[in-house]
Legacy VTK file of the C-alpha trace (Angstrom):
# vtk DataFile Version 3.0
C-alpha trace
ASCII
DATASET POLYDATA
POINTS 192 float
-54.344 123.919 -13.732
-51.850 125.603 -16.084
-54.633 127.328 -18.012
-55.676 129.236 -14.881
-52.275 130.887 -14.570
-52.494 131.856 -18.254
-55.991 133.284 -17.750
-54.813 135.284 -14.734
-51.929 136.698 -16.810
-54.246 137.633 -19.699
-56.653 139.347 -17.310
-53.928 141.136 -15.348
-52.347 142.461 -18.575
-55.727 143.863 -19.587
-56.418 145.457 -16.180
-52.935 146.994 -16.096
-53.542 148.522 -19.513
-57.020 149.707 -18.429
-55.494 151.515 -15.413
-52.829 153.090 -17.639
-55.460 154.395 -20.062
-57.358 155.968 -17.149
-54.158 157.545 -15.790
-53.190 158.873 -19.239
-56.563 160.608 -19.650
-55.597 163.073 -16.946
-58.024 165.503 -15.379
-61.515 165.629 -16.902
-64.904 166.803 -15.667
-66.345 163.305 -15.315
-64.786 159.914 -15.998
-66.950 156.803 -15.606
-65.341 153.390 -16.036
-67.574 150.450 -16.964
-70.734 152.484 -17.468
-73.863 150.697 -18.718
-75.029 152.058 -22.077
-78.510 153.554 -21.873
-80.953 155.070 -24.326
-81.884 158.768 -24.175
-84.999 157.822 -22.225
-82.809 156.261 -19.526
-83.543 152.582 -20.137
-80.725 150.103 -20.701
-79.848 149.817 -24.389
-79.970 146.262 -25.768
-78.180 145.256 -28.947
-77.104 142.313 -31.058
-79.011 139.240 -32.201
-79.691 138.033 -28.657
-80.499 141.513 -27.264
-77.928 142.034 -24.526
-76.802 145.176 -22.699
-73.280 146.582 -23.047
-70.817 148.379 -20.802
-68.547 151.098 -22.147
-64.949 150.698 -21.030
-64.591 154.403 -20.199
-67.009 157.283 -20.625
-65.802 160.873 -20.430
-68.414 163.601 -19.987
-67.733 167.338 -19.911
-69.242 169.562 -17.195
-72.392 170.609 -19.084
-72.875 167.086 -20.500
-72.778 168.428 -24.075
-69.878 166.179 -25.013
-69.793 162.469 -24.217
-66.875 160.380 -25.428
-66.348 156.636 -25.216
-62.866 155.225 -24.902
-62.349 151.572 -25.748
-59.548 149.930 -23.804
-57.720 147.730 -26.264
-54.275 146.499 -25.236
-51.661 146.805 -27.947
-50.157 143.408 -27.175
-51.968 140.147 -26.499
-50.412 137.860 -23.891
-48.666 135.191 -25.950
-48.618 131.453 -25.204
-48.683 128.157 -27.057
-52.098 126.788 -27.883
-53.586 124.708 -25.054
-56.113 121.888 -25.292
-57.991 120.315 -22.407
-61.285 118.639 -21.545
-63.628 120.685 -19.335
-65.903 118.690 -17.004
-65.228 115.578 -19.135
-67.615 116.959 -21.776
-66.227 120.019 -23.560
-63.045 119.955 -25.642
-61.465 123.380 -25.130
-58.801 124.768 -27.448
-57.318 128.057 -26.245
-55.017 130.203 -28.364
-53.754 133.693 -27.510
-56.555 136.207 -26.967
-57.241 139.449 -25.188
-59.540 139.594 -22.148
-61.488 142.389 -23.843
-62.175 140.388 -26.998
-62.138 136.626 -26.779
-63.135 135.111 -30.096
-65.326 132.034 -29.599
-66.101 129.291 -32.102
-68.512 126.569 -31.001
-69.338 123.265 -32.640
-70.954 119.984 -31.771
-74.580 120.973 -31.345
-77.210 120.581 -34.032
-79.583 123.247 -32.684
-77.521 126.373 -32.087
-80.274 128.902 -31.428
-80.936 128.222 -27.731
-79.299 131.299 -26.261
-80.957 131.484 -22.820
-78.051 129.866 -20.905
-75.586 132.253 -22.577
-77.827 135.227 -21.800
-78.122 134.073 -18.183
-74.327 133.735 -17.921
-73.890 137.237 -19.294
-76.523 138.663 -16.936
-74.743 137.082 -13.949
-71.443 138.714 -14.865
-72.851 141.971 -16.274
-75.128 142.817 -13.344
-72.782 143.364 -10.471
-74.724 145.342 -7.880
-73.181 143.219 -5.116
-69.577 143.109 -6.371
-67.019 145.874 -6.235
-63.588 144.449 -6.994
-61.502 147.495 -6.106
-61.712 151.280 -6.196
-61.604 151.365 -10.020
-63.075 148.138 -11.379
-66.370 146.442 -10.635
-65.596 142.919 -11.870
-68.155 142.860 -14.697
-68.333 141.401 -18.195
-68.826 144.145 -20.790
-70.286 142.706 -23.990
-71.005 139.768 -26.271
-70.676 140.595 -29.978
-72.795 138.243 -32.049
-73.470 135.337 -32.165
-73.431 134.363 -35.823
-74.406 130.891 -36.979
-72.213 129.679 -39.857
-73.339 126.250 -40.988
-72.752 123.936 -38.032
-70.572 126.466 -36.181
-71.408 129.435 -34.000
-69.064 132.404 -33.684
-69.080 135.377 -31.332
-66.735 137.492 -29.221
-66.828 137.971 -25.459
-65.521 141.096 -23.766
-64.853 139.723 -20.293
-64.309 143.313 -19.137
-63.015 143.321 -15.579
-64.724 140.072 -14.592
-62.578 137.572 -12.667
-61.222 134.293 -14.016
-64.143 132.543 -12.316
-66.388 134.177 -14.960
-64.367 132.309 -17.602
-64.897 129.021 -15.725
-68.602 129.797 -15.452
-68.635 130.546 -19.199
-67.237 127.071 -19.949
-69.827 125.532 -17.603
-72.506 127.392 -19.558
-71.267 125.961 -22.859
-71.439 122.471 -21.341
-75.005 123.169 -20.152
-75.903 124.313 -23.678
-74.760 120.937 -25.017
-71.674 121.962 -26.971
-68.788 119.507 -27.141
-66.044 121.719 -28.633
-64.994 125.346 -28.264
-62.089 127.218 -29.818
-61.127 130.362 -27.931
-58.808 132.925 -29.470
-57.419 132.612 -32.951
-58.301 129.270 -34.543
-55.255 129.544 -36.803
-52.723 129.554 -33.911
LINES 1 193
192 0 1 2 3 4 5 6 7 8 9 10 11 12 13 14 15 16 17 18 19 20 21 22 23 24 25 26 27 28 29 30 31 32 33 34 35 36 37 38 39 40 41 42 43 44 45 46 47 48 49 50 51 52 53 54 55 56 57 58 59 60 61 62 63 64 65 66 67 68 69 70 71 72 73 74 75 76 77 78 79 80 81 82 83 84 85 86 87 88 89 90 91 92 93 94 95 96 97 98 99 100 101 102 103 104 105 106 107 108 109 110 111 112 113 114 115 116 117 118 119 120 121 122 123 124 125 126 127 128 129 130 131 132 133 134 135 136 137 138 139 140 141 142 143 144 145 146 147 148 149 150 151 152 153 154 155 156 157 158 159 160 161 162 163 164 165 166 167 168 169 170 171 172 173 174 175 176 177 178 179 180 181 182 183 184 185 186 187 188 189 190 191
């Protein structure tokens, strides 16, 4: 499928940039890529309307832990391609425009009741919790965050930070949207 090669390119561009950011940081006391955000008491911090955890792209901590900095990995250039449309599992019309792996804008339509978030939360948990997966010596293959969702009339909008998760997480995401009953999704910029 042509879209898979595009997804691999988008992901690889992001991971290449992520590695460059780490290399450019240089020597620091402690550098932690893909760290789970926690509260002062040590429990996982949950945020957003559907109460999900979040991973920082990079956390830098000095030796006495008095200074903690978060670095967000945001590529300067988004992989460019012409808008693609296809039908996923014969049920979901998918429109994909250029986007970045760290911030994929999502617009859903075609479902009258848009407040059933459990399948989306379960998808995120599968790709956020990665105790079993270590992709390579730097990345763990995890999704980082979902910003939103916001219900706007008959549409739902949110952004997915796929983090370092593989392309199979994207496929699983589309399967989740099908399971939720949606019939149309726009990914990336809807104006492209």
